[in-house]
N, C-alpha and C positions, 0 to 999 in steps of 0.2 A: 620817468616822464616818458610821454610817448611822442613820437614827431608824426609833422603831418603824413607820410605814407602807413604807419600803425594805428591801430585803434584799441585799446586796454578795455578787454571785453571779461565777463563773468558770466559763468555757464556753469547752471545746477542741475543734475540729474536723480530725480527723486524717484528711484524703485521700491520695490518692494521687502528688501533688506536693509537697503543703504540711501543716504543721501550723501551726495558728495559734491564740492564745489572746485571751480577750476576758474582761476583768475590768469588771462594769459593777453597779451601783446599778438595783434594778429595783423602780419602784411599786408600789403596791395597783393603781393603772389601768393596769397593762402601761407607762407609760414607762421609757424605759430609757435613763441618764446613762453614757458611757463613762466608765472611771476608767483602763483598760491595755488599749491593742490592740497587738500584735507576731504578726510571720509568718517563719518558717524555712522555706525551701526544701530539703525533704531526700530527696526521690523515695522515699519506701517503696515505692510500686509499681515499683520498677527491675526489670524481668524478670519480673515475676509473669503477663501474660499468657503469656509462654513457657514457665517453669517451674513455676507455679504457686504458689511459695512466695516468702516475704519474703527478701529476700536478707541475710548476715549483717552487712553494710556499710550497709545501710540501714536495719537495725533498730537500728544501733549509733549511725547520723546521729540519727532518730526520737527513740530513747529519751535521748540528751544534752541535744536541746531539751526534754525531758519534765522532766528534771532540773531543766532553766531555768526553765521556767515553773514546776513546784513551788515555787523561791525565790520569783518574782515573786507567786505566789496567798498565799503565806504572810506575806511584806513589804504587800500591801495587805490583807491581814487577811479575804479573803473567805470567809465562811461556808458557801457550799455548792458544790460543783465536780463538774461532768458534765464525762466525756469521751466525746465519738462518734468512731468510726472508720467510714469508708466504704469506697467500693470496693475497694480492696487490700486490706483486711484480711478484708472479704467472700469475697474469691476466693483467698485464701491459705490453704495446706495447715496449716502452722505457725503459724497464729496464737494458741495457746497460748503460744507463746514472747513472743511479743509482749505478748499479756496480763498475763502475769508479769513481764514490764520494766515496763510502766507502775501496775502494782499498787505494784510495790516504789519507782520514782519519786514517785507520785503518793499513793497510799493509798486508789487509789480503781481499780474494775475499770472498763475501757475496755466503752461501750455499741456493739455494731458492728449499726448501722443496717441496716436491710434498704433496699431502694432504695425503695420506697413512703414509708419514713419519714423518708427522705433528703430526698425529694420536699416532705412536708409541713413537715418543719422550715425547707426554703428557703423556702417559699411564705410561710410564717408571719414569718418574718424580712424577707423583701423587701418584702412588701404592709402592715406596718406605718406606712411611710414613703411610697410610693408610693400607695398607696388616697386621701389626703388631695388629691391635684394631678392625681390621673387616673380615666378612669371604665374600669370591670370591663367585662366580665369581663376577668381578667388572665392570660396566658400565661407562667408565671416560668418561666423555663430557666437552669438553674445548669450550667456546663459545667466538669466536675472533670476532673482526671488521667485518671484509667480509666473513670467513666462521665460521662453526662449526664443530668439529671433534667427533665421537662416537666411541669409543672401546670397545670391550668386550674381557673378559679375565682373567685368574688367575695369574699365575706366569709371562707371556707374553702376547702378544694380540693373538686373535684367530679370530676375526673379527672385523672389521672396516671400514669407510666410512666419507669424508670427504663432506659435505654440502655446497653450496655457499648462506649460510644465516645466517648473522651475524648483530650486534648491529648498524654497519654504513650503511653497505647494505640496511638493512629491514628501516633504517631511512628514507636514500635518497629514494630510491622505493615506501614507501608507508607513512611514517609518516610525513606528511610535516606542519602540523597545531599544534599549542601550548595551550592547549593540545590537543592529537589526537582527532579527530571524530569517532565516531563508524564504518563509512563505511571504514576510514583509517584502523580503528583496525582491522576490517573483513578481508579487502584486506590482510594486513599481516599475522594473523591467519590462511588464507587459503592456504598463500605461504609456510607459515612453515609447516602445516599441509602435504601439497603435498610431501616436500620434507623429513620428515618421514617415509611417504607411501614409498618411494622409498627405504630410510633406512632400514626399517622393511624388504625389501627382502633380505637383506645382513646380518645385524645385529640383534641377535635375541633376542630381546628386552626383552623378557619373561623371560629369563634363567638369568636375573639380580638379584644378592642378595643383592649387595652394590652399590647404587649410588652415583657415584661421580662427583662432579662441581667445574670448574675450572677457572681462570682466572675472569677478573674485571666484568662482568658484574654479576656473581652470588657470587663474595663477596660483591661486593655493595649490592646485594640482603639480603644475609646474614646477614652483618650489619643493613640493615634496618630491617629484621626480628629481630634482635638481640636489636634493638632499641640503641645503641651505640652513644652516644654522638660526638664521635670525631673514626676516622678508628683506631682498636687495632687490628694488626696482628695476634698477641697471641689469640685474644678471636675468630678472625675466623679462624684461623687453626684450622682443626678437628671438628669444631663445626658440632654438629649432629640434625638437625631441624624436626619436624615432614611434612609430607607433604604438609598439611592444611596451614602451617605455612607460607612456603614458597609459596605456590600459593599466598595466600592473600598477602604478603609483594611483589610479582611482579605484584599484579593487581593495588597496589595503587603507585607504582612508575610509572607504564606506564599510568595512569591517572591523573598522577601531571602536573602543566606547568614546564615549565624549570626555573622559579623563585622559586618555592615550594620546587624542587630537590635541589637546590644551596643552599636552606636553611637548609638541611641536615647537619649537622657536618661530619659525614663521607666521603660526597660526592666530588670527585676530581671535580673542576670546567670542565677540559675537556671531563669528561664523562656525564655530565649533561643531553645535548642534546641528548642521543644516548642510554641512561641507560634505556629509555622505550623500545626500541627496543629488547635489549639484556634479559630485563625482560618478555618481552613476549617470545620470543626464549625458554627461561628456561621455563615457565611457559609451554608451548605446551609438551616441552621434560618430564619432571616430570610427568605431567597428561597423556602423550602416555604409560609411561614406567610403570607408576602406573596400567594403565587399564591393561596391556597386562601380568604383573606379575599375576595380577588377574585372567585372564584368563588361561596360563599356570599353575597355582595353582592349579586347577581342586579341586577333593574334598576332599582336605589336606589343602586349604585355605589358600594358602602360599598369603601372601601380603606383599607389597609394603606400608612401612608407615612411612619412616625416609630419609632424603636425607643427606649424606656427605659433607660438604664443604672442600676443599684442598688448600692452597697457595703455595703446592708443583704443579709444573707444567712442562712445555714444556721447559722452564729455568734450571729449575732442571735436566729434562732429558738429555740436551745439554750439560750441566755439567759432568752431568757422563759418556756422549759419550767421553768426552775430555781424561778420564784417560788411 
């Protein structure tokens, strides 16, 4: 039951690799109390980078998950529902077919967020918890399947950009072998570095005081660095790791075969084939921000030595936007 001062909301984040649901009670002061949170790996963005269209089988998986989420939303009594679609849907010519399916399943139209809107929602969701324990400015990095959002700010975003590099897109573009070859890795790194060069013209990486990473690639790297035997959200959320720990965990995941990744107790089976690319993107971001902070630190010697992981992300930002 919700009180007059709280609103029960349902937020859905439909990305390139996964579709996620959060049912939560949002208080007037912005406090969010989780009622139900779940995820399905549906790979909506399967082949979109190559074909420009959502594949029929990917649509079927995603709409089946949407119908299941509709059941959960009805059972929990959410008063407001918002469905936000991101990178794969932005890029697809046949997104109207997807929109019609979502409307039929949930009774709401999916909102296709721009890269800037996606970044702002991720920033709000991530910093609502981190700001109490870490100083700004924050650089929030959300690595999805199709894109990566980077947003710098304090209480609100002041510079941000969405880049077309993500775990699914980079896997399909470059990492075809299992495990990837040195040449494939080099090509993927060059692609990500070129994207970060573009981002640096808009987002001043050197001003970062706290680097915050979000989403499945980052949380999987964190679980690996923590050597978790199974996925433990309470240990991953808010984890603060040394830069070198993060880079080592990324490198290990990148060079493992899919079979060896699946042997890790925390690894979701639907992420095992793309986590190498996600780890590569995260390692490039962390190294780039570390280096630019060192340059900007000048004679004071300010350095980025740690990275924070947040389980609060765009999904929480969508929920907060419904209040």
